[in-house]
N, C-alpha and C positions, 0 to 999 in steps of 0.2 A: 539345157535351159527349160525344155518342156517338163522335165522331172521337177525342177524347182517351182515352176508355175503351178504344177499339180499339187505340190506340197503347200504352197501359199493358199490355194483354193481349199485344200483339206482342212487346214487350221482355221480359216475364216468360217467354214461351214460348221465345224464341230466344237469350236471354243469361242468364248467371249472374253474380253479383257476386263479383269477386275481391278488391276492396278498397273500403272506404267510410269516409270521415272527415269530420268537421265541427269547427269551432272554437268551438262554443257552450259547450263545457265547459273542462276543464283541458288543460294542455299534453299533446300526443301525440308520442311518439317512434316513428319508423319505422326498421326495419332492425336489424341486429346489429352492435354496435361491434367495431372491430378490423380489418375488411377492407372496402375500397371496392367498392361494387357496380358502379362505372363502369369503373375501370381495373384492378381486381383486386389492387392492392397492399395489403399488410397494414401494421400499425403498426411493423414493422421496416424498411419501405422508404419510408414517407411519414408525414405527421402528420395528426392529426384535432383540431386545436386550435380551429378556427373553427366557429361555429354555422352549420350548413348547413340551409337551409329546403327542405323537400320540395316545397312550393308556393312560388313566388317571393315574397320579401318585398316586392317592388315592387307586388304585388297586395294587400298588407295582411296577409299571413300572418305571425303571430308565434307560432303554437302548434303547427304540424305540422313537427316537426324531424327531419331525417335523421341517424341515428347512423353511417351507413356511406357517407358522401360525404367523401372526403379533401380536404385543403386545396388540393392541386394541381388536382383536378377542379373544386372549388368556385370557385377563382380563374379557371380557364379558362372556365367557363360564365358567370361574372360579366362577363368582358371581352368575350365574344362574343355568344352567343345571348340571354342574359338582358338584355344592354344593348339589343338590338333589341326585345325584348318591352317593356322600359320605355319606349322611344320610341313603340311602337305604342299603348300604353295610357295615355300621359301625358294626352292631352286627355280621354278617358273618365274617368280618375281624377279630373281636375279637376272635372268636372260632377257626379260622384257622391261627391266628397270622400273618396276612398280614401287612407288614410294609408300611405305607403311609408317608405323609409329616412329620407328628408329631409322628412317631413310630406306635406301635400297640395300637389301642384303647382298652379301658376297657369296660365292660358291667355291668350295674346295672339293677335290676328288677324295676318295677314300684313302689313298696313299698320301694325300696332302701335298703333292708336288705341283700339280696343275691347279689353276684357279681362275675365277672370273669375278670381276668387280666393276663398279662404276667409278670412273675418275673424271672429275670436271664434266659430268654429263655424258661421257662417252664410255662404251664398253671397253674394258681392258682385260685381255685374255693372255694368260701365261700357260702354254700347253707344252708339256714335256713328252718327248717321243715314247718314253717307257711308262708314261702315265697319262696317255692321251684321252681326251673326251671330245675333241673337235676333229671332224673330218671335212676336208675341203675338196670338192669335185669341180675342178676348173672347166672341164668339158661341158658339164651341165649347169655350171654357175650356181652351185648350191653349197651351203654350209650346214652340216648336221652336228648337233650337240647331243651327246649321250650322257645323261645326268641321273643322279640317284637322289630320290627324295629323302628328307629326314624321316625318322620313324614316326608313325602315326597310327591311330586307331580308326579304321574305316567307318565304323558306326558313328563315331564322334564327329568325323568330317561330314558325314551325311546329315547328322543332327544340326550341325552348324548351318548348312544350307536350308534345312527346314525352318530353323529359327529365323533366318533372314526373310524367308517367305512369309512367316507369321508376322514379322515386323512391318511389312509393307501392305499386308492384307487390310481391306476396308473393314470397318466395324461390322457390317452386315454379313461378312464371311466368317468372322471369328467363331461363332457358335459351331460351325462345321469343322473347325480346326481345334476344338477343345481337347480332344484325345491326343492329337499330335503335340499340342502345347504341354500337356502334362508329361508326355513321353520325353520331350526334349529336355525338360528340367530334371528328369529322373535319371538314375543310374541304370535303368533297364535297357539292356542291349538286344532284347527280343524285338522283332519287327511287328508293326501293326499294318493292317490292310494287305500289304504285299512285301516280298523281300526287297530291301532297299537297293537301288541301283541308280546310276546317273549316266547321262551322255556327256562326255567331255570332248572339247574340240580345240583346234589350234588354227588361227588365221595367220598365214605367213605375211610378213611385211613389217615395216617400222611403225609401231603403235597405230594400228588400223583405226582405233577409235579416238586418236589424239589424247590418250590418257583419260578419257571420259569413261563413265560407267553407264551402261544401259540395262534396265531390268524390267521385267513384266511378270505379272501373275495372271494365269489363264484358268478359266473354269469351264469344264465340259458342259455343253448344252444339248447334246444328243445322246443316243444309246450306244455310240461306238465303244468297243471294248478297250478303252484307254483310261489312264488315271483321271480322276475327277478334277484334280487341281495340279497344274504344272507351273513350276517356277523356272524362268529363263534369266540368265545373268551373263552379260558380256563385259569382260574386263580386259583392256589392252588387247593382247593377241588371243585371249582365251574365252571359250564358250562353255557354259554349263547349262544343262537342261535336266531338271530334277523333278521327278514325280513326288508330290507331297501327299502323305497318307491322310485320308479322311474317311474313316469307316462309314460315316453317314452317306456321303456321296458315292463311295465305292461299293456300297452294299450289293449292287447288282453285278459286280465283277467277280469272276472266278480267278483265283490266284494264277492258275495255269494259262488263262486266256488273255491276260493283260499284255498290252503292247503299246508302244509309243513311237510316233513318227518323228523324224528329224525336223527340228524347227529351222526354217530357212533364214538366211541373212542376205543382205545385198552383195556380200563378198562371194556368195555361191554363184551369183550371176556373172561376176567379173572380178578378177583380182590378178594384176600383172605379176605379183610376187608368188603365185602358185595357188593350187586348189586348197580349199578348206578341208581339213582332216577331222574326222570324228570317230569316237570309239565308245562302246558301252563299257561300264565298269561296275562290278558288284561291290557293294559297300557294307557287307555283312561282317559281323564279328567285332568283339571288343579288344582282342589281343593286338598288340602292336605289330604293324607290318614293317619289316626291316628290308633294306636294300631294294626298294621298289624303283626299278630303272625305267626311264622313259626317254624317247627320242624326239627332238624338234628339228625340223629341216626348214631353213630359210632359203628362198631362191633370190639370187642377186640379179639385178638388171645389168650390172657391169662389175667386173672384178679388175682391179688395178694393182699389179705387184708393186711393192715399195721396198727398196733396199734401205734397211735401217742400220746396217753395219757401221757406216761412217758416223751416224748419229750416236750410236753407242760408244764408239771410240772417243768422239768429241765430249760426250757426257762424262765418261770416265776421266778424261784429261782435266775437265773443269772441276771434278770432285777432288782431285789430288792437290 
């Protein structure tokens, strides 16, 4: 607990809040209508008919809406970087039942024997012994899922996070994000400011945020050797902490000296379902990453064995 309190103190001393949103309440609109914050075109040059989501709707966002993202940029992002974000998050969304454009995705193993899906609001798991992706530890009351992400381009996933950060940035911060803005819309896979990386995390438990999204954009206010702008996003069981490139703000940083402290959450202080897990992840390169495997462990407060054999026999009898 002392370590978490020290982290809270460190962030409050070194960073200020530029933006803060959550989806627990009413719909939130971001930006000023009539001019696109990404390409700079106004409504005499382009259209603003489509609903643009400041936080990707593939992550379950329905309430934080951008007024200043034009249809052209919205379409571009959807075809490119947000498509890769959707691939990256498909398996995690399945296990945490995050509703996207087309509902909650299902998950199949590579051999396609075992699967996970949502049925009537509940997780339905079919796990074959010769193609298992679920491990149950009754002694420790844990369930571990070993899953494989769909193929994705790491730099495109990183750009999708940077795009979301730009979407919620206040107008006063946008000039400092101009280079990142141009980079996000380009096909350039070279990094700016520093090699791209993220902190990713998992909070055990059943929808810790009650299916809400919480996000903030933080700006460095001291000379500590950390990124000038940091984007934090919490969705269902997942945490993302992303350094946002800003060559203007980061001019005093050396690439080798950059570091980033863990952003603390209330679940770091107490969580009956287990400790919050975090890990750094490099997001360099345009080439597709195949067979990216990850593990999620959920701690159960109680495990109750259920004999479903009779139910299966009865169901088969009814079907005949």
